[in-house]
All heavy atoms as an XYZ file, in Angstrom:
806
protein
N     -11.736      2.329     14.460
C     -12.083      3.045     13.252
C     -11.146      2.474     12.236
O      -9.930      2.366     12.484
C     -11.861      4.520     13.450
C     -12.088      5.380     12.256
S     -12.036      7.171     12.670
C     -12.544      7.758     11.104
N     -11.548      2.313     10.909
C     -10.672      1.916      9.835
C     -11.167      2.662      8.624
O     -12.301      3.335      8.547
C     -10.684      0.435      9.581
C     -11.956     -0.153      9.180
C     -12.113     -0.196      7.660
C     -12.991     -0.647      9.807
C     -13.229     -0.862      7.190
C     -14.094     -1.136      9.310
C     -14.209     -1.202      7.957
O     -15.296     -1.796      7.419
N     -10.302      2.709      7.663
C     -10.580      3.350      6.271
C      -9.978      2.500      5.270
O      -9.000      1.734      5.438
C     -10.038      4.690      6.287
N     -10.590      2.594      4.087
C     -10.099      1.939      2.828
C      -9.466      3.153      2.001
O     -10.153      4.006      1.698
C     -11.207      1.214      2.007
C     -11.883      0.221      2.847
C     -10.513      0.532      0.784
C     -11.015     -0.987      3.308
N      -8.167      3.000      1.610
C      -7.460      4.100      1.062
C      -6.712      3.546     -0.182
O      -6.318      2.333     -0.253
C      -6.359      4.557      2.035
C      -5.625      5.766      1.379
C      -7.019      4.899      3.243
N      -6.702      4.485     -1.145
C      -6.041      4.145     -2.401
C      -4.615      4.653     -2.307
O      -4.484      6.007     -2.405
C      -6.806      4.755     -3.667
C      -6.232      4.435     -4.933
O      -5.094      3.685     -4.990
O      -6.691      4.831     -6.046
N      -3.590      3.915     -2.335
C      -2.264      4.219     -2.129
C      -1.481      3.672     -3.237
O      -1.336      2.486     -3.360
C      -1.714      3.787     -0.880
C      -2.375      4.420      0.433
C      -0.217      4.189     -0.729
C      -1.913      3.746      1.687
N      -0.869      4.641     -4.114
C      -0.102      4.159     -5.230
C      -0.779      3.063     -6.212
O      -0.161      2.085     -6.588
C       1.189      3.624     -4.823
N      -2.111      3.366     -6.452
C      -2.762      2.364     -7.304
C      -3.399      1.141     -6.623
O      -4.036      0.430     -7.318
N      -3.111      0.849     -5.379
C      -3.690     -0.291     -4.694
C      -4.548      0.222     -3.493
O      -4.349      1.188     -2.954
C      -2.566     -1.104     -4.065
C      -1.783     -1.869     -5.176
C      -0.717     -2.887     -4.635
O      -0.054     -2.462     -3.607
N      -0.868     -4.069     -5.110
N      -5.616     -0.619     -3.131
C      -6.343     -0.397     -2.101
C      -5.988     -1.058     -0.802
O      -5.671     -2.251     -0.882
C      -7.846     -0.659     -2.411
C      -8.382      0.126     -3.531
C      -9.740     -0.402     -3.855
O     -10.442     -1.106     -3.280
N     -10.255      0.287     -5.050
N      -5.878     -0.422      0.340
C      -5.542     -0.884      1.606
C      -6.468     -0.640      2.702
O      -7.083      0.512      2.636
C      -4.141     -0.313      2.113
C      -2.924     -0.725      1.107
C      -2.572      0.072      0.119
C      -2.341     -1.931      1.311
C      -1.600     -0.245     -0.649
C      -1.330     -2.352      0.474
C      -0.829     -1.475     -0.600
N      -6.729     -1.602      3.647
C      -7.473     -1.253      4.752
C      -6.506     -0.721      5.878
O      -5.671     -1.580      6.234
C      -8.335     -2.565      5.137
C      -9.057     -2.404      6.392
C      -9.862     -3.564      6.802
C     -10.520     -3.470      8.267
N     -11.173     -4.708      8.618
N      -6.810      0.360      6.401
C      -5.781      1.013      7.403
C      -6.531      1.262      8.636
O      -7.677      1.614      8.621
C      -5.111      2.221      6.721
C      -4.193      1.837      5.549
C      -6.132      3.345      6.509
N      -5.874      1.118      9.716
C      -6.289      1.464     11.050
C      -5.157      2.304     11.743
O      -3.942      2.134     11.362
C      -6.471      0.168     11.935
C      -7.734     -0.666     11.306
C      -8.001     -1.981     12.198
O      -7.236     -2.079     13.170
O      -8.721     -2.748     11.833
N      -5.563      3.107     12.767
C      -4.542      3.961     13.453
C      -3.506      3.107     14.111
O      -3.933      2.152     14.815
C      -5.173      4.874     14.276
C      -4.342      5.942     14.978
C      -5.132      6.954     15.825
O      -6.302      6.998     15.710
N      -4.383      7.809     16.385
N      -2.269      3.386     13.963
C      -1.154      2.701     14.570
C      -0.684      1.543     14.049
O       0.197      0.747     14.496
N      -1.294      1.094     12.775
C      -0.883     -0.147     12.066
C       0.279      0.215     11.034
O       0.285      1.345     10.458
C      -1.993     -0.868     11.386
C      -1.642     -1.976     10.657
C      -2.901     -2.808     10.226
N      -3.420     -3.411     11.531
C      -4.460     -4.224     11.440
N      -5.061     -4.650     10.410
N      -4.926     -4.670     12.627
N       1.172     -0.744     10.867
C       2.279     -0.600      9.907
C       1.848     -1.362      8.653
O       1.500     -2.634      8.802
C       3.640     -1.135     10.552
C       4.102     -0.295     11.667
C       5.360     -0.902     12.311
C       5.778     -0.228     13.471
N       6.934     -0.844     14.020
N       2.109     -0.887      7.491
C       1.826     -1.561      6.313
C       2.920     -1.353      5.284
O       3.745     -0.311      5.398
C       0.583     -1.181      5.621
C       0.434      0.340      5.347
C      -0.726     -1.544      6.525
C      -0.870      0.745      4.510
N       3.097     -2.228      4.313
C       3.994     -2.119      3.347
C       3.277     -1.783      2.004
O       2.249     -2.362      1.570
C       4.693     -3.478      2.995
C       5.554     -3.899      4.071
C       5.226     -4.756      5.014
C       6.875     -3.301      4.276
C       6.077     -5.105      6.168
C       7.627     -3.744      5.278
C       7.321     -4.610      6.157
N       3.719     -0.746      1.268
C       3.136     -0.209      0.039
C       4.213     -0.163     -1.017
O       5.341     -0.204     -0.572
C       2.525      1.146      0.138
C       1.315      1.030      1.172
C       3.442      2.218      0.640
N       3.769      0.046     -2.295
C       4.708      0.307     -3.314
C       5.636      1.549     -2.968
O       5.223      2.374     -2.297
C       4.127      0.474     -4.689
C       3.560     -0.789     -5.281
N       4.322     -1.972     -5.420
C       2.369     -1.109     -5.641
C       3.586     -2.781     -5.974
N       2.338     -2.392     -6.167
N       6.834      1.536     -3.516
C       7.871      2.615     -3.181
C       7.247      3.985     -3.381
O       6.811      4.372     -4.506
C       9.141      2.400     -4.032
C      10.290      3.370     -3.777
C      10.959      3.251     -2.499
N      11.505      1.930     -2.073
C      12.848      1.712     -2.256
N      13.648      2.703     -2.678
N      13.315      0.599     -2.063
N       7.285      4.769     -2.256
C       6.934      6.195     -2.352
C       7.970      7.142     -2.510
O       9.036      6.916     -2.021
C       6.031      6.525     -1.079
C       4.738      5.678     -0.852
C       4.189      6.157      0.567
C       3.722      5.992     -1.840
N       7.727      8.371     -3.169
C       8.827      9.292     -3.285
C       8.813     10.194     -2.148
O       8.438     11.424     -2.187
C       8.584     10.031     -4.581
C       8.614      9.186     -5.840
C      10.036      8.569     -6.011
O      10.933      9.242     -5.792
N      10.005      7.331     -6.563
N       9.231      9.720     -0.823
C       9.251     10.516      0.205
C      10.520     10.057      1.104
O      10.903      8.805      0.966
C       8.068     10.396      1.103
N      11.127     10.973      1.822
C      12.202     10.586      2.688
C      11.716      9.909      3.946
O      10.626      9.986      4.284
C      12.875     11.969      3.163
C      13.411     12.795      2.014
C      14.633     12.195      1.304
O      15.428     11.557      2.024
O      14.750     12.330      0.145
N      12.639      9.035      4.445
C      12.416      8.337      5.733
C      12.206      9.295      6.739
O      12.942     10.372      6.988
C      13.586      7.405      6.053
C      13.490      6.738      7.324
C      13.856      6.312      5.016
N      11.160      9.132      7.502
C      10.772     10.039      8.745
C       9.849     11.247      8.255
O       9.293     11.862      9.147
N       9.574     11.409      6.842
C       8.683     12.244      6.443
C       7.192     11.884      6.702
O       6.865     10.676      6.829
C       8.860     12.616      4.957
N       6.296     12.830      6.713
C       4.922     12.673      6.979
C       4.230     12.832      5.596
O       4.551     13.685      4.878
C       4.323     13.690      7.947
O       2.944     13.410      8.012
N       3.396     11.846      5.244
C       2.598     11.876      3.994
C       1.139     11.842      4.268
O       0.638     11.194      5.256
C       2.922     10.617      3.013
C       4.477     10.925      2.462
C       2.795      9.352      3.717
N       0.336     12.381      3.447
C      -1.091     12.480      3.461
C      -1.708     11.801      2.285
O      -1.308     11.988      1.210
C      -1.698     13.899      3.601
C      -1.294     14.703      4.828
O      -1.014     14.002      5.838
N      -1.146     15.936      4.822
N      -2.865     11.016      2.438
C      -3.477     10.376      1.467
C      -4.872     10.797      1.470
O      -5.710     10.585      2.465
C      -3.405      8.777      1.653
C      -2.072      8.273      1.744
C      -1.487      7.752      2.872
C      -1.299      8.202      0.617
C      -0.312      7.206      2.949
C       0.032      7.741      0.721
C       0.566      7.222      1.855
N      -5.194     11.433      0.352
C      -6.689     12.015      0.398
C      -7.649     11.210     -0.535
O      -8.865     11.370     -0.521
C      -6.605     13.377     -0.282
C      -6.574     14.469      0.597
C      -5.181     15.145      0.680
O      -4.671     15.596     -0.349
O      -4.667     15.288      1.873
N      -7.168     10.088     -1.088
C      -8.065      9.075     -1.824
C      -8.554      8.091     -1.045
O      -8.303      6.913     -1.090
C      -7.257      8.540     -2.973
C      -6.827      9.550     -4.097
C      -6.094      8.691     -5.201
C      -5.739      9.723     -6.284
N      -4.991      9.031     -7.344
N      -9.576      8.550     -0.023
C     -10.239      7.622      0.947
C     -11.520      7.179      0.271
O     -12.342      7.950     -0.044
C     -10.390      8.351      2.307
C     -11.097      7.444      3.209
C      -9.054      8.947      2.921
N     -11.730      5.828      0.070
C     -12.749      5.337     -0.461
C     -13.883      5.059      0.446
O     -15.024      5.166      0.137
C     -12.544      4.039     -1.328
C     -11.377      4.129     -2.396
C     -10.858      2.733     -2.812
C     -11.801      4.993     -3.401
N     -13.583      4.647      1.727
C     -14.640      4.289      2.858
C     -14.089      4.567      4.047
O     -12.846      4.313      4.294
C     -14.905      2.843      2.625
C     -15.825      2.214      3.505
C     -16.820      1.253      2.834
C     -15.290      1.449      4.697
N     -14.859      5.000      5.041
C     -14.444      5.119      6.463
C     -15.520      4.437      7.333
O     -16.821      4.400      6.948
C     -14.356      6.620      6.879
O     -15.579      7.339      6.747
C     -13.179      7.280      6.119
N     -15.177      3.800      8.433
C     -16.027      3.323      9.253
C     -15.546      3.619     10.700
O     -14.548      3.320     11.177
C     -16.025      1.644      9.152
C     -16.949      0.991     10.127
O     -17.691      1.611     10.764
O     -16.928     -0.347     10.266
N     -16.522      4.470     11.372
C     -16.223      4.825     12.750
C     -17.324      4.172     13.673
O     -18.352      4.663     13.965
C     -16.422      6.346     12.829
C     -15.909      6.787     14.085
O     -15.471      6.070     15.028
N     -15.925      8.168     14.307
N     -16.925      2.868     14.030
C     -17.725      2.054     14.969
C     -19.178      1.908     14.500
O     -20.180      2.143     15.301
C     -17.767      2.581     16.427
C     -16.301      2.576     16.948
C     -16.072      3.509     18.094
O     -17.076      4.161     18.485
O     -14.978      3.706     18.474
N     -19.424      1.550     13.269
C     -20.707      1.394     12.615
C     -21.155      2.454     11.890
O     -22.149      2.207     10.920
N     -20.562      3.587     11.992
C     -21.101      4.760     10.950
C     -20.194      4.706      9.870
O     -19.103      5.213      9.749
C     -20.901      6.006     11.794
N     -20.804      4.069      8.828
C     -19.930      3.914      7.600
C     -20.198      5.015      6.490
O     -21.462      5.434      6.213
C     -20.231      2.571      6.887
C     -19.560      2.250      5.601
C     -20.087      1.419      7.849
N     -19.198      5.613      5.904
C     -19.284      6.625      4.945
C     -18.672      6.018      3.653
O     -17.499      5.669      3.655
C     -18.660      7.918      5.318
C     -19.318      8.716      6.367
C     -18.634     10.020      6.649
C     -19.309     10.770      7.870
N     -18.560     11.943      8.132
N     -19.375      5.928      2.528
C     -18.830      5.481      1.253
C     -18.800      6.584      0.359
O     -19.734      7.393      0.193
C     -19.662      4.310      0.712
C     -19.143      3.901     -0.580
C     -19.911      3.135      1.700
N     -17.691      6.816     -0.202
C     -17.412      7.861     -1.204
C     -17.873      7.483     -2.606
O     -17.986      6.347     -2.995
N     -18.005      8.530     -3.461
C     -18.409      8.258     -4.820
C     -17.498      9.297     -5.756
O     -18.068     10.288     -6.044
C     -19.832      8.534     -5.132
O     -20.328      9.731     -4.829
N     -16.331      9.100     -6.104
C     -15.489      7.933     -5.739
C     -14.850      8.068     -4.400
O     -14.362      7.109     -3.868
C     -14.510      7.833     -6.858
C     -14.304      9.242     -7.289
C     -15.647      9.890     -7.038
N     -14.533      9.286     -3.839
C     -13.893      9.527     -2.605
C     -14.739     10.152     -1.482
O     -15.580     11.000     -1.931
C     -12.628     10.270     -2.860
C     -11.675      9.704     -3.922
C     -11.397     10.443     -5.181
C     -11.095      8.488     -3.748
C     -10.621      9.944     -6.041
C     -10.406      7.880     -4.801
C     -10.099      8.623     -5.950
O      -9.367      8.077     -6.914
N     -14.389      9.881     -0.338
C     -15.087     10.453      0.752
C     -14.720     11.859      0.973
O     -13.475     12.320      0.928
C     -14.877      9.801      2.070
C     -15.640     10.444      3.229
C     -15.470      8.267      1.973
N     -15.589     12.970      1.023
C     -15.328     14.280      1.113
C     -14.667     14.681      2.475
O     -15.277     14.287      3.489
C     -16.677     15.173      0.926
C     -17.190     15.194     -0.396
C     -16.290     16.055     -1.478
O     -15.770     16.878     -1.056
O     -16.312     15.413     -2.692
N     -13.537     15.367      2.470
C     -12.876     15.795      3.646
C     -12.164     14.780      4.388
O     -11.580     15.134      5.515
N     -12.028     13.469      3.906
C     -11.444     12.533      4.672
C      -9.933     12.521      4.274
O      -9.558     12.768      3.118
C     -12.033     11.105      4.412
N      -9.081     12.246      5.284
C      -7.610     12.184      4.927
C      -6.985     11.108      5.953
O      -7.362     11.054      7.108
C      -7.080     13.641      5.188
S      -5.253     13.678      4.964
N      -5.953     10.585      5.453
C      -5.179      9.598      6.285
C      -3.767     10.133      6.348
O      -3.142     10.399      5.260
C      -5.251      8.233      5.690
C      -4.206      7.228      6.494
C      -6.572      7.597      5.602
N      -3.188     10.293      7.565
C      -1.859     10.758      7.757
C      -0.979      9.727      8.140
O      -1.295      8.822      8.995
C      -1.883     11.854      8.797
C      -2.613     13.101      8.354
C      -2.709     14.152      9.443
C      -3.650     15.259      9.078
N      -3.797     16.264      9.993
N       0.086      9.590      7.576
C       1.152      8.423      7.718
C       2.456      9.005      7.861
O       2.800     10.191      7.263
C       0.912      7.476      6.623
N       3.406      8.083      8.331
C       4.803      8.476      8.523
C       5.563      7.374      7.801
O       5.282      6.248      8.051
C       5.162      8.625      9.933
C       6.660      8.921     10.253
C       6.882      9.012     11.694
C       8.286      9.317     11.977
N       8.729      9.304     13.477
N       6.547      7.862      7.094
C       7.428      6.816      6.296
C       8.416      6.330      7.264
O       9.269      7.054      7.948
C       8.138      7.563      5.107
C       9.093      6.562      4.513
C       7.039      8.005      4.091
N       8.525      4.988      7.482
C       9.445      4.313      8.360
C      10.762      3.939      7.700
O      11.819      4.151      8.162
C       8.848      3.163      9.090
C       7.585      3.506      9.967
C       7.074      2.354     10.587
C       7.956      4.490     11.104
N      10.575      3.224      6.496
C      11.674      2.663      5.962
C      11.470      2.466      4.447
O      10.307      2.203      4.101
C      12.016      1.336      6.552
C      13.365      0.719      6.342
O      14.228      1.478      5.720
O      13.617     -0.395      6.606
N      12.615      2.354      3.622
C      12.505      1.880      2.331
C      13.252      0.611      2.165
O      14.362      0.494      2.605
C      13.191      2.952      1.409
C      12.462      4.180      1.200
N      11.177      4.354      0.828
C      12.741      5.396      1.619
C      10.755      5.601      0.809
N      11.837      6.296      1.241
N      12.647     -0.378      1.518
C      13.316     -1.804      1.492
C      12.770     -2.470      0.402
O      11.866     -2.028     -0.396
C      13.021     -2.532      2.838
C      11.505     -2.741      3.215
C      11.164     -4.148      3.391
C      11.150     -1.968      4.432
N      13.358     -3.765      0.229
C      12.991     -4.729     -0.901
C      12.219     -5.811     -0.336
O      12.607     -6.332      0.760
C      14.201     -5.117     -1.707
C      14.691     -4.125     -2.617
C      15.665     -4.661     -3.450
C      16.049     -3.764     -4.773
N      16.996     -4.342     -5.679
N      11.336     -6.344     -1.092
C      10.519     -7.508     -0.633
C      11.281     -8.840     -1.013
O      12.449     -8.734     -1.463
N      10.768     -9.846     -0.586
C      11.348    -11.179     -0.797
C      11.429    -11.484     -2.296
O      10.668    -10.920     -3.153
C      10.598    -12.288     -0.112
C      10.748    -12.239      1.388
C      10.297    -13.418      1.961
O      10.201    -14.585      1.321
O       9.964    -13.444      3.210
N      12.355    -12.312     -2.712
C      12.609    -12.611     -4.160
C      11.420    -13.642     -4.695
O      11.227    -14.606     -4.024
C      14.072    -13.373     -4.364
C      14.347    -13.639     -5.835
C      15.716    -14.006     -6.013
C      16.489    -12.741     -6.619
N      17.807    -13.088     -7.102
N      11.044    -13.202     -5.854
C      10.016    -13.989     -6.558
C      10.783    -14.603     -7.734
O      11.266    -13.884     -8.557
C       8.775    -13.186     -6.926
C       7.812    -14.058     -7.721
C       8.051    -12.618     -5.698
N      10.714    -15.907     -7.906
C      11.270    -16.664     -9.089
C      10.215    -16.898    -10.180
O       9.100    -17.323     -9.858
C      11.857    -18.057     -8.643
C      12.966    -17.748     -7.572
C      12.489    -18.735     -9.790
C      14.143    -16.938     -7.976
N      10.510    -16.371    -11.363
C       9.705    -16.568    -12.682
C      10.470    -17.519    -13.351
O      11.530    -17.322    -13.933
C       9.460    -15.280    -13.283
C       8.489    -15.525    -14.428
C       8.876    -14.316    -12.346
N       9.844    -18.762    -13.629
C      10.423    -19.877    -14.298
C       9.545    -20.264    -15.497
O       8.391    -20.692    -15.240
C      10.724    -21.080    -13.499
C      11.459    -22.235    -14.191
C      12.784    -22.072    -14.446
C      10.812    -23.338    -14.497
C      13.481    -23.028    -15.183
C      11.471    -24.409    -15.237
C      12.833    -24.176    -15.535
N       9.977    -20.212    -16.710
C       9.174    -20.556    -17.870
C       9.920    -21.763    -18.523
O      11.051    -21.781    -18.722
C       9.054    -19.433    -18.879
C       8.312    -18.257    -18.223
C       8.239    -17.108    -19.217
C       7.596    -15.849    -18.654
N       7.474    -14.845    -19.593
N       9.066    -22.706    -18.991
C       9.590    -23.840    -19.768
C       8.633    -24.391    -20.750
O       7.349    -24.492    -20.478
C      10.014    -25.023    -18.749
C      10.560    -26.279    -19.236
C      10.819    -27.304    -18.354
C      11.353    -28.474    -18.968
N      11.879    -29.584    -17.924
N       9.146    -24.886    -21.773
C       8.204    -25.651    -22.784
C       8.872    -26.898    -22.974
O       9.911    -27.172    -23.270
C       8.199    -24.834    -24.074
C       7.561    -23.484    -24.029
C       7.378    -22.823    -25.399
C       6.660    -21.487    -25.097
N       6.471    -20.903    -26.360
N       8.000    -27.922    -22.791
C       8.374    -29.300    -22.827
C       8.924    -29.760    -24.167
O       8.413    -29.221    -25.162
C       7.263    -30.232    -22.435
C       6.785    -30.123    -21.090
C       5.741    -31.145    -20.611
N       4.764    -31.532    -21.759
C       4.027    -32.637    -21.690
N       4.168    -33.490    -20.726
N       3.277    -32.895    -22.689
N      10.031    -30.502    -24.074
C      10.639    -31.138    -25.353
C      11.021    -30.118    -26.432
O      11.290    -30.409    -27.521
C       9.572    -32.105    -25.935
C       9.249    -33.327    -25.063
C       8.343    -34.250    -25.651
N       7.030    -33.682    -25.977
C       6.034    -33.738    -25.074
N       6.164    -34.260    -23.896
N       4.788    -33.215    -25.663
N      11.183    -28.892    -26.061
C      11.647    -27.897    -26.982
C      12.940    -27.304    -26.624
O      13.607    -26.547    -27.462
C      10.640    -26.600    -27.122
C       9.199    -27.191    -27.398
C       9.120    -27.822    -28.723
C       7.634    -28.087    -29.053
N       7.426    -29.269    -29.983
N      13.524    -27.624    -25.479
C      14.786    -27.070    -25.121
C      14.716    -25.668    -24.636
O      15.739    -24.884    -24.620
N      13.514    -25.052    -24.268
C      13.390    -23.807    -23.876
C      13.140    -23.583    -22.380
O      12.289    -24.279    -21.799
C      12.178    -23.098    -24.583
C      11.736    -21.818    -24.165
C      12.407    -20.608    -24.550
C      10.721    -21.597    -23.230
C      12.179    -19.411    -24.150
C      10.311    -20.273    -22.763
C      11.006    -19.319    -23.165
O      10.622    -18.030    -22.702
N      14.027    -22.884    -21.710
C      13.963    -22.661    -20.398
C      14.368    -21.220    -20.069
O      15.249    -20.689    -20.675
C      14.817    -23.457    -19.503
C      14.283    -24.887    -19.355
C      15.201    -25.713    -18.405
O      16.227    -25.273    -17.882
N      14.814    -26.943    -18.166
N      13.581    -20.418    -19.245
C      14.038    -19.043    -18.996
C      13.721    -18.858    -17.445
O      12.649    -19.306    -16.826
C      13.027    -18.129    -19.726
C      13.171    -16.668    -19.361
C      14.366    -16.165    -20.204
C      14.149    -15.834    -21.686
N      15.365    -15.322    -22.265
N      14.639    -18.377    -16.669
C      14.520    -18.178    -15.223
C      14.918    -16.654    -14.877
O      15.942    -16.225    -15.372
C      15.486    -19.032    -14.493
C      15.407    -18.911    -13.008
C      16.341    -19.982    -12.347
C      16.259    -19.770    -10.777
N      17.110    -20.743    -10.022
N      14.015    -16.068    -14.236
C      14.172    -14.657    -13.896
C      13.826    -14.463    -12.434
O      12.983    -15.217    -11.888
C      13.353    -13.710    -14.658
C      13.827    -13.493    -16.111
O      15.038    -13.344    -16.197
N      13.002    -13.450    -17.026
N      14.361    -13.594    -11.718
C      14.034    -13.237    -10.297
C      13.673    -11.759    -10.153
O      14.081    -10.914    -11.080
N      12.928    -11.400     -9.226
C      12.418    -10.093     -8.989
C      12.267     -9.822     -7.521
O      11.702    -10.633     -6.844
C      11.054     -9.873     -9.821
C      10.440     -8.540     -9.509
N      11.016     -7.376    -10.165
C       9.368     -8.214     -8.848
C      10.143     -6.298     -9.784
N       9.328     -6.865     -8.956
N      12.608     -8.596     -7.105
C      12.396     -8.100     -5.848
C      11.696     -6.844     -5.906
O      12.233     -5.809     -6.469
C      13.759     -8.008     -5.022
C      14.309     -9.302     -4.823
C      15.515     -9.218     -3.989
N      15.302     -8.759     -2.474
C      16.060     -8.558     -1.628
N      17.367     -8.579     -1.890
N      15.728     -8.057     -0.388
N      10.612     -6.704     -5.368
C       9.678     -5.461     -5.429
C      10.260     -4.399     -4.331
O      10.585     -4.695     -3.298
C       8.316     -5.749     -5.108
C       7.318     -4.621     -5.219
C       7.247     -4.207     -6.727
O       7.083     -5.082     -7.601
N       7.038     -2.928     -6.971
N      10.443     -3.194     -4.809
C      10.767     -2.027     -3.923
C       9.501     -1.598     -3.167
O       8.458     -1.271     -3.746
C      11.225     -0.890     -4.798
S      12.787     -1.286     -5.558
N       9.745     -1.616     -1.800
C       8.520     -1.337     -0.904
C       8.938     -0.054     -0.032
O      10.154      0.227      0.204
C       8.257     -2.528     -0.115
C       7.832     -3.802     -0.869
C       7.643     -4.927      0.091
C       6.455     -3.634     -1.638
N       7.801      0.437      0.613
C       8.002      1.402      1.628
C       7.214      1.026      2.828
O       6.019      0.623      2.655
C       7.483      2.834      1.107
O       8.389      3.166      0.016
C       7.586      3.828      2.254
N       7.661      0.974      4.059
C       6.930      0.663      5.190
C       6.475      2.045      5.869
O       7.222      2.970      5.959
C       7.817     -0.066      6.306
C       6.986     -0.554      7.451
C       7.833     -1.291      8.439
O       8.897     -1.031      8.453
N       7.183     -2.134      9.126
N       5.128      2.155      5.944
C       4.552      3.259      6.615
C       3.838      2.927      7.892
O       3.295      1.914      8.027
C       3.677      4.108      5.641
C       2.436      3.186      5.157
C       4.333      4.650      4.434
C       1.484      3.974      4.490
N       3.654      3.903      8.769
C       2.974      3.778      9.974
C       1.775      4.828      9.847
O       1.893      5.945      9.730
C       3.742      4.281     11.210
C       3.118      4.374     12.511
C       2.625      2.912     12.975
C       4.043      5.020     13.602
N       0.456      4.274     10.141
C      -0.694      5.127     10.003
C      -0.849      5.795     11.316
O      -0.907      5.225     12.328
C      -1.914      4.238      9.668
C      -1.770      3.317      8.514
C      -3.112      5.151      9.666
C      -1.576      4.230      7.202
N      -0.730      7.206     11.293
C      -0.898      7.989     12.549
C      -2.205      8.414     12.867
O      -2.590      8.488     13.974
C       0.079      9.159     12.355
C       1.572      8.867     12.229
C       2.375     10.051     12.179
O       2.014     11.002     11.534
O       3.694      9.990     12.615
N      -3.007      8.873     11.769
C      -4.343      9.370     12.008
C      -5.198      9.222     10.821
O      -4.831      9.272      9.718
C      -4.149     10.885     12.305
C      -5.457     11.535     12.637
C      -5.221     13.118     12.914
O      -4.132     13.525     12.814
O      -6.269     13.773     13.046
N      -6.501      8.903     11.299
C      -7.589      9.025     10.139
C      -8.510     10.110     10.445
O      -9.164     10.099     11.453
C      -8.366      7.517     10.148
C      -7.371      6.456      9.792
C      -9.394      7.693      9.117
C      -7.964      5.096      9.892
N      -8.558     11.121      9.566
C      -9.300     12.334      9.830
C     -10.402     12.429      8.900
O     -10.200     12.165      7.719
C      -8.419     13.584      9.878
């Protein structure tokens, strides 16, 4: 069984027992969170598609850790103009464990 869920503005395909990284959530480590914005559920061929969300569907997850992603380098340059700009960025992430799709 899997579901397509909207978490913090992004869509994720989630399955029970799987760990995923999402944008930083405002929850403590070890806390349980519920996501009600379920767009689609598939239970071994029985597909339910919401418009926009599936009625009564909920995904329960547990917050495992807050961390930062790998560094992304943003480099801009204009040829023959003497212009160079270098920036780095690390995205704040939350690792969650999907406990149940109801």
